[in-house]
C-alpha atoms as one frame of an Amber mdcrd trajectory, in Angstrom:
protein
  23.405  -0.118   1.784  23.006  -3.887   0.965  19.166  -5.326   1.242  18.657
  -8.553   3.163  16.609 -11.137   1.467  12.769 -10.320   2.076  11.404 -13.308
   4.424   9.041 -13.991   1.635  11.342 -14.177  -1.050   9.586 -10.830  -2.571
  12.452  -9.099  -4.832  13.051  -6.017  -3.832  12.779  -3.322  -6.504  14.437
   0.700  -7.244  11.606   2.608  -8.922  12.274   6.359  -9.636  15.052   5.882
  -6.766  12.197   4.945  -4.278  12.934   1.367  -2.578   9.699  -0.866  -2.925
   9.509  -4.314  -0.823   8.713  -6.119  -3.688   8.212  -6.086  -7.855   4.773
  -6.685  -7.105   4.201  -3.252  -5.256   6.621  -1.617  -7.655   4.754  -2.422
 -10.408   1.294  -1.139  -8.744   2.944   2.300  -8.246   3.372   2.331 -12.447
  -0.048   1.400 -12.556  -0.941   4.141 -10.122   1.066   6.515 -12.242  -0.304
   5.940 -15.708  -3.662   6.008 -14.255  -2.568   9.736 -13.129  -0.995  10.434
 -16.135  -4.836   9.915 -17.937  -6.597  11.648 -15.370  -8.733   8.792 -13.377
  -6.102   9.476 -10.193  -6.006  13.146  -9.567  -2.966  12.204  -7.137  -1.914
   9.456  -4.636   0.325   8.991  -1.319   2.841   5.677  -0.365   2.930   4.218
   2.737   0.499   5.982   4.757   0.400   5.177   8.584  -2.865   4.609  11.018
  -2.486   5.069  14.208  -4.845   2.308  16.043  -5.674   1.917  19.890  -2.944
   0.337  22.121  -0.274   1.673  20.500  -1.020  -0.510  17.354   0.426   1.387
  13.852  -0.691   0.198  10.306   0.711   1.405   7.300  -1.378   0.821   3.941
   1.033   1.034   0.786  -0.928   3.373  -1.231  -3.964   5.661  -0.915  -4.985
   6.774  -4.365  -7.430   9.952  -4.480  -9.456  10.003  -7.477 -11.021  12.449
 -10.141 -14.879  10.912  -9.068 -13.868  11.800  -5.457 -13.475   8.540  -4.155
 -10.348   7.408  -2.199  -9.006   4.404  -2.435  -6.518   2.538   0.087  -4.529
  -0.342  -1.254  -2.627  -3.109   0.035  -0.227  -4.944  -2.123   0.053  -8.508
  -0.827   1.781 -11.601  -2.143   1.029 -13.617   1.191  -1.627 -12.863   4.211
   0.202 -13.328   7.460  -2.243 -13.444  10.471  -0.810 -10.589  11.699  -1.539
  -8.405   8.753  -5.298  -9.711   8.487  -5.530  -9.033  12.143  -4.438  -5.099
  11.782  -6.383  -5.005   8.292  -9.439  -6.141  10.689  -8.830  -3.152  13.232
  -8.074  -0.694  10.859 -11.267  -1.450   8.946 -12.859  -1.252  12.321 -11.606
   2.475  13.679 -11.958   3.975  10.317 -14.754   4.189   8.057 -12.508   2.632
   5.125 -11.968  -0.296   3.214  -8.694  -1.559   2.465  -8.658  -3.604  -1.392
  -5.817  -6.158  -1.745  -3.744  -6.193  -4.853
């Protein structure tokens, strides 16, 4: 199945048979794998949804669980849209987390 051009001209990439929206997101995935192999990260999840009030849904790109017991939420962004900024604020207001932008 052919992918359509991304609206922000990001180059869609396949790594480990996983489709990523951009090369930057794929590279961050590779970085997380290296950190996991080094023992810094125990495991990580991709495309984790948050359900917000009003039926709004936000999907964070990665959640990493580190060896020191902390949890990090990452969103890989090339361009911040107004919708992204609004949803990020909603997530951080409803959940006790901070989303780190990469």
